[in-house]
N, CA, C and O atoms as CSV, one atom per row, in Angstrom:
chain,resi,resn,atom,element,x,y,z
A,1,MET,N,N,4.242,4.987,6.719
A,1,MET,CA,C,4.818,3.630,6.783
A,1,MET,C,C,4.119,2.729,5.761
A,1,MET,O,O,2.970,2.338,5.968
A,2,GLY,N,N,4.772,2.410,4.708
A,2,GLY,CA,C,4.137,1.543,3.707
A,2,GLY,C,C,3.303,2.348,2.721
A,2,GLY,O,O,2.901,1.838,1.676
A,3,MET,N,N,3.049,3.598,3.055
A,3,MET,CA,C,2.241,4.422,2.146
A,3,MET,C,C,2.949,4.529,0.789
A,3,MET,O,O,2.324,4.410,-0.265
A,4,GLN,N,N,4.256,4.755,0.842
A,4,GLN,CA,C,5.005,4.867,-0.409
A,4,GLN,C,C,4.935,3.541,-1.172
A,4,GLN,O,O,4.771,3.523,-2.392
A,5,ALA,N,N,5.058,2.450,-0.444
A,5,ALA,CA,C,5.049,1.135,-1.090
A,5,ALA,C,C,3.695,0.912,-1.769
A,5,ALA,O,O,3.629,0.452,-2.909
A,6,ALA,N,N,2.625,1.242,-1.058
A,6,ALA,CA,C,1.281,1.043,-1.614
A,6,ALA,C,C,1.063,2.005,-2.783
A,6,ALA,O,O,0.498,1.631,-3.810
A,7,GLY,N,N,1.516,3.237,-2.612
A,7,GLY,CA,C,1.338,4.228,-3.675
A,7,GLY,C,C,2.077,3.799,-4.936
A,7,GLY,O,O,1.612,4.045,-6.050
A,8,GLY,N,N,3.224,3.161,-4.759
A,8,GLY,CA,C,3.992,2.715,-5.915
A,8,GLY,C,C,3.307,1.562,-6.623
A,8,GLY,O,O,3.694,1.213,-7.738
A,9,GLY,N,N,2.300,0.959,-6.006
A,9,GLY,CA,C,1.592,-0.148,-6.636
A,9,GLY,C,C,2.339,-1.443,-6.430
A,9,GLY,O,O,2.415,-2.270,-7.338
A,10,GLY,N,N,2.894,-1.631,-5.239
A,10,GLY,CA,C,3.634,-2.867,-4.961
A,10,GLY,C,C,2.700,-4.064,-4.995
A,10,GLY,O,O,3.114,-5.161,-5.370
A,11,GLY,N,N,1.439,-3.866,-4.605
A,11,GLY,CA,C,0.476,-4.966,-4.618
A,11,GLY,C,C,0.533,-5.768,-3.340
A,11,GLY,O,O,0.017,-6.884,-3.285
A,12,LEU,N,N,1.160,-5.211,-2.295
A,12,LEU,CA,C,1.244,-5.939,-1.019
A,12,LEU,C,C,-0.071,-5.781,-0.266
A,12,LEU,O,O,-0.474,-4.665,0.062
A,13,GLN,N,N,-0.735,-6.896,0.006
A,13,GLN,CA,C,-2.016,-6.829,0.716
A,13,GLN,C,C,-1.866,-6.088,2.035
A,13,GLN,O,O,-2.721,-5.278,2.394
A,14,SER,N,N,-0.794,-6.357,2.753
A,14,SER,CA,C,-0.594,-5.696,4.045
A,14,SER,C,C,-0.486,-4.189,3.836
A,14,SER,O,O,-1.042,-3.414,4.614
A,15,GLU,N,N,0.217,-3.774,2.804
A,15,GLU,CA,C,0.371,-2.339,2.543
A,15,GLU,C,C,-0.987,-1.739,2.194
A,15,GLU,O,O,-1.337,-0.664,2.681
A,16,ILE,N,N,-1.740,-2.420,1.363
A,16,ILE,CA,C,-3.060,-1.909,0.951
A,16,ILE,C,C,-3.972,-1.815,2.173
A,16,ILE,O,O,-4.779,-0.892,2.291
A,17,ASN,N,N,-3.831,-2.784,3.080
A,17,ASN,CA,C,-4.660,-2.762,4.283
A,17,ASN,C,C,-4.368,-1.520,5.104
A,17,ASN,O,O,-5.281,-0.887,5.635
A,18,VAL,N,N,-3.104,-1.176,5.207
A,18,VAL,CA,C,-2.718,-0.007,5.998
A,18,VAL,C,C,-3.104,1.267,5.262
A,18,VAL,O,O,-3.476,2.260,5.887
A,19,THR,N,N,-3.016,1.240,3.927
A,19,THR,CA,C,-3.342,2.448,3.159
A,19,THR,C,C,-4.335,2.096,2.048
A,19,THR,O,O,-3.932,1.807,0.922
A,20,PRO,N,N,-5.620,2.122,2.363
A,20,PRO,CA,C,-6.662,1.791,1.359
A,20,PRO,C,C,-6.748,2.875,0.298
A,20,PRO,O,O,-7.759,3.569,0.191
A,21,MET,N,N,-5.685,3.019,-0.487
A,21,MET,CA,C,-5.661,4.067,-1.507
A,21,MET,C,C,-5.790,3.433,-2.890
A,21,MET,O,O,-5.378,4.026,-3.887
A,22,VAL,N,N,-6.354,2.247,-2.950
A,22,VAL,CA,C,-6.468,1.574,-4.245
A,22,VAL,C,C,-7.655,2.204,-4.964
A,22,VAL,O,O,-7.972,1.815,-6.088
């Protein structure tokens, strides 16, 4: 959930919080 969004580099803080893959 949101992993794809974070992986794509959306830059959503909420997404990064859920997936600390930065």
